[in-house]
MITOR-174692 format. One line per 2 residues: their letters; for each residue x negated, y, z of C-alpha. Coordinates in Angstrom, 3 decimals. Last residue first. Example, Ala and Ser with C-alpha at 12.3 -4.5 7.8 and 13.67 -1.06 7.14 Angstrom:
residues 2
sa) -13.670 -1.060 7.140  -12.300 -4.500 7.800
//
This chain:
residues 690
pa) -67.828 -20.474 -15.291  -71.082 -22.433 -14.852
aa) -71.974 -24.519 -17.897  -71.020 -28.164 -17.690
lp) -73.545 -30.890 -16.878  -71.236 -33.382 -18.650
at) -69.087 -33.577 -16.730  -68.812 -31.996 -13.306
pv) -69.900 -34.225 -10.445  -67.507 -34.238 -7.456
aq) -68.751 -32.765 -4.186  -68.106 -34.862 -1.103
yr) -66.208 -33.103 1.666  -66.595 -32.917 5.430
pv) -64.323 -30.935 7.751  -65.837 -29.161 10.777
pn) -62.835 -28.793 13.111  -62.004 -32.424 12.212
rr) -58.264 -32.587 11.529  -59.200 -32.390 7.864
ea) -60.361 -35.993 7.832  -57.067 -37.273 9.247
cg) -54.949 -35.431 6.679  -57.081 -36.413 3.674
vi) -54.511 -38.769 2.142  -51.195 -38.502 3.963
rk) -49.715 -41.601 5.627  -51.797 -42.392 8.711
sc) -53.104 -38.937 9.560  -49.688 -37.377 8.873
kg) -47.979 -39.986 11.031  -50.421 -39.275 13.850
ka) -49.775 -35.546 13.640  -46.012 -36.126 13.826
sp) -46.442 -38.414 16.844  -48.661 -35.885 18.612
gd) -46.106 -33.099 17.985  -42.973 -35.011 19.014
dp) -43.038 -33.629 22.549  -43.267 -30.115 21.139
ar) -45.566 -27.788 23.104  -43.513 -26.183 25.854
we) -41.116 -23.295 25.166  -37.874 -24.890 26.389
la) -39.593 -26.791 29.201  -41.058 -23.590 30.617
va) -37.655 -21.902 30.309  -35.931 -24.696 32.225
ls) -38.642 -24.681 34.892  -38.292 -20.937 35.463
ke) -34.509 -21.162 35.821  -34.608 -24.188 38.083
ri) -37.191 -22.651 40.399  -35.270 -19.396 40.586
ep) -31.975 -21.171 41.272  -33.637 -23.248 43.977
la) -35.087 -20.241 45.850  -38.864 -20.141 45.825
gl) -40.717 -22.716 47.891  -44.274 -21.743 47.013
qg) -44.992 -25.050 45.304  -41.956 -24.714 43.060
la) -42.753 -21.117 42.199  -46.328 -22.135 41.402
la) -45.274 -24.965 39.093  -42.770 -22.807 37.210
qv) -45.356 -20.031 36.788  -47.988 -22.559 35.690
rl) -45.659 -23.856 32.962  -44.705 -20.364 31.758
cd) -48.400 -19.440 31.613  -49.307 -22.474 29.536
ad) -46.317 -22.224 27.171  -46.760 -18.542 26.296
rp) -43.273 -17.284 25.468  -43.538 -13.705 26.739
fl) -47.078 -13.170 25.405  -48.694 -10.179 27.126
ri) -46.177 -10.057 29.979  -46.408 -13.840 30.175
ga) -50.156 -13.629 30.780  -49.738 -11.286 33.741
qa) -47.046 -13.625 35.045  -49.423 -16.573 34.942
ae) -52.140 -14.648 36.770  -49.840 -13.597 39.640
la) -48.356 -17.071 39.931  -51.804 -18.693 40.091
ep) -52.851 -16.244 42.806  -49.780 -17.102 44.887
yr) -50.399 -20.805 44.104  -53.946 -21.268 45.317
ga) -54.111 -25.056 45.046  -57.480 -25.004 43.248
sa) -55.844 -26.492 40.138  -53.231 -23.733 40.315
ea) -55.967 -21.085 40.519  -57.809 -22.657 37.565
ma) -54.623 -22.927 35.489  -53.679 -19.286 36.066
la) -57.219 -18.060 35.416  -57.513 -19.970 32.129
qw) -54.163 -18.708 30.889  -55.012 -15.170 32.011
vt) -58.257 -15.302 30.026  -56.435 -16.677 26.995
vd) -53.940 -13.801 27.204  -56.637 -11.218 26.516
np) -55.217 -7.781 27.299  -56.830 -7.412 30.745
al) -60.367 -7.952 29.421  -62.698 -6.625 32.169
qs) -60.366 -7.387 35.072  -59.396 -10.689 33.480
ar) -63.081 -11.644 33.171  -63.546 -10.997 36.909
ry) -60.613 -13.264 37.633  -61.978 -15.908 35.291
ae) -65.227 -16.030 37.256  -63.514 -16.404 40.621
aa) -61.122 -18.969 39.177  -64.011 -21.098 37.898
lp) -65.680 -20.937 41.311  -62.468 -22.081 43.008
wr) -61.906 -24.752 40.309  -65.170 -26.639 40.283
wv) -63.659 -29.209 37.937  -66.881 -29.973 36.010
qa) -65.767 -28.306 32.776  -63.960 -25.684 34.866
yi) -67.298 -24.444 36.218  -68.736 -23.917 32.739
dg) -65.480 -22.433 31.457  -65.470 -19.892 34.304
rt) -69.012 -18.865 33.444  -67.902 -18.568 29.811
kw) -65.098 -16.208 30.840  -67.572 -14.197 32.930
vs) -69.952 -13.809 29.985  -67.063 -13.089 27.615
pl) -65.830 -10.373 29.992  -69.102 -8.484 29.517
eg) -71.203 -7.435 32.491  -74.399 -6.446 30.702
la) -75.705 -7.981 27.502  -79.363 -8.700 28.280
lq) -79.111 -9.446 32.001  -75.854 -11.260 31.326
as) -77.529 -13.520 28.770  -80.246 -14.429 31.266
ql) -77.559 -15.361 33.794  -75.821 -17.391 31.116
lk) -78.958 -19.390 30.400  -79.332 -20.290 34.086
la) -75.639 -21.110 34.392  -75.801 -23.434 31.387
ed) -78.944 -25.187 32.627  -77.323 -25.849 36.002
tq) -74.053 -27.043 34.470  -75.268 -29.374 31.751
gr) -71.758 -30.750 31.179  -72.032 -30.738 27.391
kg) -69.479 -27.934 27.122  -71.533 -25.898 29.591
ai) -74.732 -26.401 27.602  -72.886 -25.179 24.512
sa) -71.636 -22.033 26.266  -75.094 -21.307 27.645
qg) -76.733 -21.621 24.233  -74.217 -19.191 22.765
wl) -74.731 -16.720 25.609  -78.476 -16.939 25.025
ar) -77.931 -16.154 21.341  -75.748 -13.176 22.273
gk) -78.381 -11.923 24.702  -81.087 -12.154 22.054
tq) -78.890 -10.097 19.746  -78.399 -7.464 22.441
tt) -82.068 -7.273 23.447  -83.025 -6.688 19.839
ka) -84.893 -8.536 17.066  -83.386 -12.004 17.446
aa) -84.925 -14.636 15.138  -86.048 -16.971 17.939
ra) -82.678 -16.635 19.687  -80.866 -17.290 16.420
fg) -82.883 -20.469 15.811  -81.945 -21.592 19.348
fa) -78.300 -20.735 18.650  -78.520 -23.075 15.669
ke) -80.197 -25.751 17.787  -77.346 -25.584 20.327
ae) -74.770 -25.857 17.547  -76.606 -28.872 16.136
gl) -76.423 -30.581 19.522  -72.762 -29.616 19.757
ye) -71.852 -31.450 16.553  -71.149 -34.890 18.062
ql) -69.096 -33.286 20.834  -66.406 -32.261 18.344
sv) -66.240 -28.794 16.859  -65.610 -25.300 18.229
sl) -69.344 -24.756 18.823  -70.158 -25.610 15.206
al) -68.808 -22.320 13.850  -70.328 -20.147 16.553
gr) -73.728 -21.794 16.083  -73.460 -21.271 12.335
ry) -72.743 -17.615 13.069  -75.851 -17.345 15.220
as) -78.128 -19.000 12.656  -77.013 -16.898 9.692
df) -76.783 -13.668 11.681  -80.215 -14.076 13.245
tp) -81.949 -14.829 9.976  -83.538 -18.168 9.170
tg) -86.557 -18.291 6.858  -86.485 -19.288 3.210
kg) -89.324 -20.586 1.043  -88.388 -24.232 0.466
tl) -86.892 -23.387 -2.908  -83.296 -24.574 -2.605
av) -81.774 -21.421 -4.071  -78.912 -19.971 -2.029
ta) -75.830 -18.380 -3.582  -73.225 -16.495 -1.556
sg) -69.707 -15.288 -2.284  -66.926 -13.557 -0.378
it) -63.494 -12.335 -1.418  -63.143 -13.764 -4.905
ta) -59.551 -12.968 -5.848  -57.303 -15.389 -7.725
pa) -54.117 -13.709 -8.946  -50.957 -15.855 -9.047
da) -49.792 -16.040 -12.659  -46.421 -14.369 -13.170
ca) -43.478 -16.757 -12.833  -41.689 -14.666 -10.204
dl) -41.530 -11.777 -12.660  -40.279 -8.833 -10.643
rq) -38.349 -5.997 -12.238  -38.689 -2.825 -10.212
gl) -36.447 0.205 -10.662  -35.222 -0.306 -7.138
lr) -31.462 -0.644 -7.576  -31.194 -1.741 -11.243
da) -34.377 -3.826 -11.414  -33.705 -5.308 -7.996
ad) -30.191 -6.194 -9.111  -31.452 -7.875 -12.293
vf) -33.929 -10.013 -10.342  -31.210 -10.922 -7.817
aa) -28.884 -11.971 -10.635  -31.673 -14.021 -12.220
gn) -32.032 -15.978 -8.999  -28.312 -16.741 -8.867
pt) -28.080 -17.727 -12.538  -31.190 -19.935 -12.209
rs) -34.437 -18.800 -13.822  -35.650 -16.970 -10.716
da) -35.269 -20.229 -8.782  -37.822 -22.007 -10.969
ca) -40.395 -19.265 -10.420  -39.763 -19.180 -6.674
ra) -40.222 -22.952 -6.508  -43.425 -22.829 -8.517
hl) -44.836 -20.065 -6.325  -43.953 -22.062 -3.207
es) -45.747 -25.154 -4.515  -48.760 -23.099 -5.648
lr) -49.517 -22.061 -2.084  -49.357 -18.355 -1.307
tr) -51.393 -15.148 -1.590  -54.392 -16.517 -3.447
hi) -57.932 -15.935 -2.211  -61.130 -17.588 -3.427
vq) -63.931 -17.901 -0.859  -67.128 -18.698 -2.744
ar) -70.159 -20.904 -2.079  -73.068 -21.343 -4.495
vs) -75.786 -23.933 -3.993  -79.035 -23.718 -5.935
lp) -81.322 -26.111 -7.747  -84.929 -25.246 -8.404
fd) -85.121 -26.936 -10.820  -83.405 -27.711 -14.140
rp) -86.744 -27.375 -16.015  -88.013 -30.451 -14.172
sl) -85.370 -32.632 -15.875  -82.019 -33.773 -14.520
gs) -80.445 -37.091 -15.562  -80.190 -38.586 -12.076
pv) -77.637 -36.065 -10.931  -78.316 -34.862 -7.365
ef) -75.702 -36.325 -5.057  -74.023 -33.687 -2.957
gv) -72.332 -33.585 0.484  -70.409 -30.621 1.856
rv) -69.977 -29.657 5.524  -67.522 -26.845 6.256
ar) -68.020 -24.273 8.995  -65.859 -21.705 10.786
ad) -66.911 -18.351 12.193  -65.559 -15.681 14.507
ra) -65.205 -11.914 14.330  -61.418 -12.236 14.080
pv) -60.296 -15.862 13.936  -60.890 -17.954 10.776
th) -58.069 -20.009 9.259  -58.730 -23.750 9.196
nw) -55.721 -24.837 11.243  -54.984 -28.526 11.557
va) -51.996 -30.723 12.299  -49.683 -27.812 13.049
sv) -46.537 -29.151 14.665  -42.770 -29.461 14.279
fq) -41.664 -27.148 11.446  -38.385 -28.228 9.814
ht) -36.587 -24.878 10.176  -39.627 -23.164 8.644
qr) -39.277 -24.889 5.278  -41.932 -22.531 3.906
eh) -42.481 -24.450 0.643  -45.594 -26.441 1.591
lp) -44.376 -28.634 4.425  -46.677 -31.581 5.106
eg) -44.880 -34.869 5.933  -45.585 -36.163 9.434
dl) -42.069 -37.593 9.848  -41.051 -34.820 12.245
av) -42.156 -32.157 9.776  -45.715 -30.982 9.249
ve) -47.719 -27.764 9.302  -51.174 -27.669 7.729
ar) -52.763 -24.348 8.649  -54.711 -22.281 6.126
le) -58.179 -21.761 4.706  -58.153 -24.662 2.265
ha) -61.094 -26.970 1.554  -60.626 -29.069 -1.591
da) -63.044 -27.193 -3.871  -66.200 -29.321 -3.888
la) -68.090 -28.985 -7.192  -70.982 -30.649 -8.968
lr) -73.522 -29.854 -11.709  -72.516 -26.322 -12.620
rg) -74.896 -24.849 -15.159  -76.515 -21.655 -13.851
dk) -79.844 -21.924 -15.714  -81.630 -23.258 -12.614
al) -78.990 -25.945 -12.130  -76.021 -25.267 -9.877
la) -74.332 -27.227 -7.095  -70.931 -25.740 -6.302
ve) -68.943 -24.962 -3.152  -65.431 -23.552 -3.572
lt) -63.520 -22.498 -0.458  -59.775 -21.995 -0.805
tg) -57.103 -19.395 -0.036  -53.538 -20.317 -1.008
qn) -51.907 -19.381 2.297  -48.642 -21.069 3.173
dm) -48.987 -22.453 6.689  -50.792 -19.333 7.920
vs) -47.774 -17.086 7.449  -49.451 -13.739 8.289
gp) -53.196 -14.179 8.547  -55.856 -15.505 6.215
fr) -57.981 -14.767 8.080  -57.130 -14.520 11.763
hg) -56.723 -11.022 13.191  -58.667 -7.764 12.977
vr) -60.141 -8.622 9.582  -63.667 -7.233 9.223
en) -66.322 -9.940 9.039  -64.421 -13.163 9.531
fm) -67.445 -15.432 9.065  -67.402 -18.444 6.730
vv) -70.229 -20.931 7.188  -71.236 -23.499 4.571
dv) -73.229 -26.395 6.004  -75.087 -28.272 3.296
ef) -75.660 -31.957 2.641  -78.171 -33.952 0.590
tq) -78.261 -37.040 -1.579  -81.066 -38.270 -3.819
gp) -80.568 -39.447 -7.418  -82.701 -36.676 -8.895
kp) -85.071 -35.312 -6.257  -84.066 -33.145 -3.325
av) -84.604 -29.406 -3.518  -87.102 -28.133 -0.964
ls) -85.094 -26.892 2.005  -86.170 -23.567 3.508
aa) -83.301 -21.774 1.747  -80.770 -23.918 3.589
pl) -82.014 -23.263 7.118  -82.934 -26.773 8.236
wp) -80.955 -29.763 9.486  -83.202 -32.744 10.187
ge) -83.218 -35.799 7.933  -80.359 -38.253 7.471
gv) -80.267 -37.805 3.702  -81.729 -34.425 2.796
ra) -80.600 -31.578 5.037  -79.052 -28.161 4.651
aa) -78.173 -25.045 6.621  -76.472 -21.672 6.282
vd) -74.909 -21.471 2.861  -73.294 -18.235 3.989
vt) -69.933 -16.688 3.225  -68.565 -13.331 4.326
va) -64.879 -12.727 4.970  -63.391 -9.284 4.442
dk) -66.070 -9.003 1.765  -63.558 -7.706 -0.782
lf) -59.997 -7.770 0.524  -59.347 -4.019 0.296
aq) -60.826 -3.985 -3.214  -58.433 -6.771 -4.175
vr) -55.518 -4.866 -2.670  -56.432 -1.670 -4.531
al) -56.894 -3.513 -7.823  -53.511 -5.210 -7.449
td) -51.935 -1.858 -6.601  -53.304 -0.294 -9.796
ad) -52.447 -3.283 -11.990  -48.770 -3.263 -11.002
sr) -47.232 -5.907 -13.244  -44.485 -6.188 -10.571
ma) -45.070 -9.931 -10.179  -48.821 -9.263 -10.112
al) -48.451 -6.722 -7.302  -46.228 -9.163 -5.428
at) -48.842 -11.913 -5.710  -51.768 -9.769 -4.518
hs) -50.274 -9.566 -1.042  -53.450 -9.387 1.049
gl) -53.067 -6.258 3.121  -52.544 -2.658 2.065
fr) -49.776 -0.931 3.999  -49.146 1.334 0.978
hs) -47.885 3.970 3.399  -51.176 5.847 3.488
ti) -51.531 8.639 6.018  -51.671 11.763 3.878
qg) -54.518 14.095 3.040  -54.675 17.478 1.303
kk) -55.722 19.297 4.460  -52.605 17.954 6.125
as) -49.914 16.431 3.922  -46.392 16.390 5.387
vd) -44.842 18.282 2.477  -46.037 15.704 -0.062
gl) -47.323 17.541 -3.146  -47.765 14.594 -5.488
va) -51.528 14.020 -5.158  -51.797 13.540 -1.407
pe) -55.339 12.229 -0.954  -55.816 9.142 1.222
kl) -55.917 8.454 4.948  -55.958 4.868 6.140
mh) -52.793 3.017 7.069  -53.703 -0.696 7.097
cg) -57.011 -0.729 8.935  -56.772 1.988 11.590
rc) -52.984 1.644 11.581  -53.249 -1.870 13.007
dq) -55.626 -0.815 15.808  -59.320 -0.084 15.916
ak) -62.278 -1.096 18.091  -65.790 -0.838 16.644
va) -67.614 -4.167 16.392  -70.468 -5.037 18.728
dp) -69.617 -8.544 19.819  -69.809 -10.851 22.829
re) -67.397 -13.807 22.668  -63.880 -14.757 23.734
gh) -63.139 -12.196 26.447  -64.576 -9.309 24.505
sg) -61.485 -7.123 24.258  -61.818 -3.659 22.712
ny) -58.733 -4.344 20.618  -60.963 -4.887 17.584
as) -63.003 -7.204 19.822  -60.145 -9.651 19.644
kq) -57.515 -10.727 22.183  -54.815 -8.378 20.900
wa) -55.748 -8.880 17.253  -54.833 -12.585 17.361
gf) -51.654 -11.790 19.279  -50.687 -9.130 16.727
dd) -51.302 -11.358 13.730  -48.892 -13.882 15.203
mg) -47.178 -15.846 12.441  -45.808 -19.130 13.692
ff) -45.027 -20.375 17.151  -42.874 -23.497 17.298
as) -40.381 -24.426 19.979  -38.356 -27.584 19.504
qn) -36.503 -29.667 16.904  -36.080 -26.584 14.726
gt) -32.788 -25.230 13.375  -33.548 -21.579 14.103
aq) -31.670 -21.646 17.419  -33.544 -24.846 18.285
sl) -36.669 -22.721 18.405  -38.942 -20.634 16.193
fs) -41.279 -17.790 17.108  -42.677 -14.750 15.372
rh) -45.299 -12.034 15.798  -45.940 -9.399 13.147
cs) -42.427 -8.040 13.586  -42.388 -6.553 17.079
ac) -46.172 -6.498 17.119  -46.274 -3.678 14.550
le) -44.182 -1.400 16.753  -46.008 -2.689 19.835
vt) -49.255 -1.295 18.430  -47.918 2.162 19.219
rl) -47.966 5.268 17.063  -44.450 4.956 15.699
tp) -43.104 4.492 19.239  -43.947 8.188 19.809
ng) -40.814 9.097 17.773  -41.534 11.193 14.706
vr) -38.277 10.667 12.818  -35.827 12.613 14.982
kr) -38.244 15.001 16.653  -39.789 15.877 13.311
hn) -36.353 16.527 11.833  -35.389 18.773 14.721
ei) -38.559 20.855 14.284  -38.147 21.082 10.526
ta) -34.624 22.414 11.006  -31.388 20.864 9.792
de) -29.302 21.497 12.907  -27.482 24.470 11.379
ik) -26.555 22.328 8.384  -24.639 19.891 10.553
ep) -24.789 16.158 9.761  -28.429 15.824 10.701
la) -30.778 13.725 8.563  -32.155 10.476 9.993
dd) -28.620 9.246 10.632  -27.664 8.096 14.109
sr) -27.987 4.476 15.246  -31.397 4.720 16.832
lt) -33.237 1.431 16.728  -34.596 -0.823 19.470
ls) -37.182 -3.239 18.178  -38.054 -6.853 18.979
gn) -38.003 -7.922 15.323  -38.808 -11.605 15.759
gd) -41.578 -10.610 18.197  -41.897 -10.283 21.982
vt) -44.547 -7.557 22.000  -41.958 -4.840 22.602
ah) -40.668 -1.853 20.670  -38.732 1.277 21.609
ta) -37.194 4.269 19.874  -37.439 2.901 16.338
sh) -35.591 5.065 13.806  -38.775 5.909 11.883
cs) -39.673 2.256 11.477  -36.604 0.866 9.743
tc) -35.809 4.452 8.788  -38.381 4.459 6.010
sv) -37.436 1.049 4.641  -38.540 -2.446 5.520
ga) -36.761 -3.909 2.521  -33.493 -2.396 1.322
ha) -32.785 -4.983 -1.387  -30.155 -7.139 0.327
rp) -28.421 -4.005 1.635  -27.828 -2.923 -1.961
da) -25.433 -5.878 -2.461  -25.734 -6.911 -6.132
pd) -27.128 -10.356 -5.304  -24.032 -11.003 -3.133
ia) -25.063 -12.676 0.073  -23.206 -15.621 1.564
kd) -22.184 -15.057 5.155  -23.623 -14.358 8.588
mg) -26.574 -12.373 7.239  -24.282 -9.552 6.155
gs) -23.020 -8.856 9.650  -23.709 -5.128 9.477
tl) -26.696 -5.233 11.774  -28.351 -8.110 9.947
la) -27.822 -6.893 6.395  -29.319 -3.465 7.090
ld) -32.161 -4.912 9.142  -33.202 -7.432 6.491
hc) -36.864 -8.407 6.732  -37.691 -7.942 10.420
ga) -34.788 -9.275 12.453  -33.561 -10.784 9.175
cm) -35.909 -13.749 9.457  -34.599 -14.715 12.910
rs) -31.092 -13.940 11.683  -31.605 -16.866 9.303
aa) -30.578 -19.357 11.993  -27.096 -17.802 12.099
fg) -26.512 -18.578 8.408  -26.973 -22.301 8.827
ae) -29.883 -24.730 9.143  -29.918 -26.340 5.684
ar) -28.506 -23.707 3.321  -29.538 -20.669 5.375
vq) -33.062 -22.005 5.904  -33.353 -22.752 2.180
ev) -32.099 -19.246 1.394  -34.777 -17.796 3.642
sv) -37.608 -19.496 1.784  -36.295 -19.010 -1.740
ry) -35.727 -15.302 -1.027  -39.084 -14.651 0.592
lp) -41.073 -15.848 -2.408  -38.692 -14.124 -4.845
ns) -38.994 -10.735 -3.099  -35.854 -8.740 -3.987
fs) -34.149 -10.608 -1.142  -35.925 -8.451 1.445
al) -39.541 -7.504 2.118  -40.045 -5.772 -1.204
sh) -40.578 -2.238 0.095  -42.664 -3.592 2.965
as) -44.952 -5.404 0.490  -45.984 -1.952 -0.709
tr) -45.838 -0.268 -4.117  -42.622 1.622 -3.328
wq) -44.200 2.766 -0.057  -46.934 4.648 -1.904
aa) -44.438 6.592 -4.002  -42.326 7.375 -0.950
id) -45.339 8.583 1.030  -46.588 10.738 -1.840
th) -43.249 12.431 -2.447  -42.249 13.097 1.135
cs) -39.833 15.909 0.250  -37.412 14.299 -2.198
gc) -38.930 10.972 -1.215  -36.930 10.826 2.008
vk) -33.649 10.614 0.118  -34.878 8.405 -2.724
ad) -37.051 6.220 -0.489  -34.210 5.725 1.976
dv) -31.643 4.783 -0.673  -32.077 1.024 -0.194
na) -30.951 1.179 3.386  -32.003 1.750 6.999
sp) -29.353 4.115 8.408  -28.474 1.644 11.083
ah) -25.019 0.029 11.305  -23.089 1.009 14.431
gq) -21.854 -1.990 16.397  -24.127 -1.559 19.371
qd) -25.190 1.981 20.211  -28.882 2.245 21.111
qt) -29.575 -0.630 18.774  -31.167 -4.044 19.302
lq) -33.300 -6.362 17.171  -34.474 -9.689 18.613
gp) -33.576 -12.059 15.792  -32.730 -15.429 17.275
aw) -30.480 -13.708 18.201  -28.301 -11.021 16.630
is) -26.538 -10.007 19.848  -30.042 -9.148 20.975
rd) -32.297 -9.398 24.004  -32.861 -13.139 23.920
vp) -34.896 -13.382 27.079  -38.472 -14.220 27.944
lv) -39.101 -14.867 31.634  -41.081 -13.266 34.428
pe) -39.889 -15.131 37.495  -38.223 -13.204 40.309
va) -39.718 -13.271 43.778  -37.206 -13.390 46.650
ll) -38.547 -16.512 48.356  -42.106 -15.312 47.884
ta) -41.413 -11.940 49.466  -39.633 -13.504 52.440
vl) -42.550 -15.865 52.995  -45.045 -13.025 52.854
tl) -43.003 -10.930 55.294  -42.694 -13.863 57.675
lm) -46.477 -14.391 57.528  -47.134 -10.706 58.278
//
């Protein structure tokens, strides 16, 4: 038995990511290399002759403008090509420019009139996919034959359905292949950097049926369940069933493209889709250094006094982080205003941005999508699925107020814009150059769409809440629980307030489930504070109320790991992994706990399970290399696994870049706090509310 085990370990192969494509760092492959795919600018015309509704919907989508027709994309990818080389831009093309990529067009200068540069993510980009993986950067395999048969006798409905209706279309891996991305030295970067990963965020969320992070009661649904809802077929589409068609608008958050196209209907649809995606709550307040109270229970402070509020944003119904996609370039902000009784705005704090701040090697923030310069994210204030984030805002009550101005109220709003103003300005300026204007003209001629890159970026109010400071409010479960969630990710100094918030939630709970969630929250905070016995006691009560959820077992593992009780932590994480097998964070925790306990076969097994979910996960790759070394694997295997772990590790220059940002850039250090603090600025002179 021992000899068999040793032989097995010596022969074990590491699970490693590989560049699967001749077009790396793009990951696209074809069933017959060298044959250009049928994805092209004419897809909508050809397919639209029968699929009228689908083609019309697709033309309004961000997919249809994913290539060089999109001014925001064009200025970004052209900068990469100019500074990092044509080959580096294949990473972008793996999703955005399949026709250019597979025909060699990305390896040279691009003619604005080239139809391949305007194809977008066309019909056959998806309908030719025969396989897809979770790797990202366009990890698709495409058929190389035409979507329509060459021989008339083969042109049957049945054959057409077989050709374009591949089962891959109905998998989450199809979306994952492009909605996950990674950068490396091949893209001109100093080291590995992981960018957009909407799939990974969904994968470990309750929308995937996974409850490894926290208990929840949301209904599971995949990408299509949100972004491809049914709608009436009004143009006679042949594939309609009972008058309905699966929408190919792929509604998301791209209000900018709709505005550039002067498409009021699509803009309205996107704004309606975004409404209440994130809810806002003015959850707590305090005067001076007094105790934190539910905001509505606070009697308004007197003129000249100071007070603070905690504003909590909860990701109500987005299956990944909000905002998602390219988190470094989201223009979404939080506005918090102090209002007089008649609605006049007395003060405003509007500096908080729901995005990630990514910096270059010198610590300089990058706001124009210079992806080849990305080194590290200094802070990330996007909100994970079904999770909360808090912002603390301070106010000074104007001394000139009269009694008729009271009670005061605080209004908080999340205002969404698709991209940062710096990128919009750059795209606008580029569109006025001869080259940019040539692309605009070509898109007009080839697609029938003339985009105005200088169109005003729409501002969409997604969530809004106003709380009057009357002293008459009582805490609700949701308000207290979500504030507890938001503060629990913060520094130690906020954990006491998080515990009190969960205590308010527990008192306000009306059902066994809500009480169990509050108990779970209290247990997680006690664990983070090193109160092991109290944490385990609370967690046991939570489990009795909630049942055997993976989040309960994951939290039990966290409690033991906090005090380095690795065997017990590993036992808990293992049970969590059985209940939430698609949550890579559970496998990360299990792998590190088993390695810390010196149980290397178990650590290897857990690490490889995590790598299969996220092929370039730095933690799991590191534990795999460590375990293989400790288990005495063959030298070439150890060397290979270690080299890959080092390649995809967190950047060595990351801490230095963050430090430079904190030192040189105003506000950078303050925003690194998971609960940022802002001071509202008085509005002069007691201006009317907008």
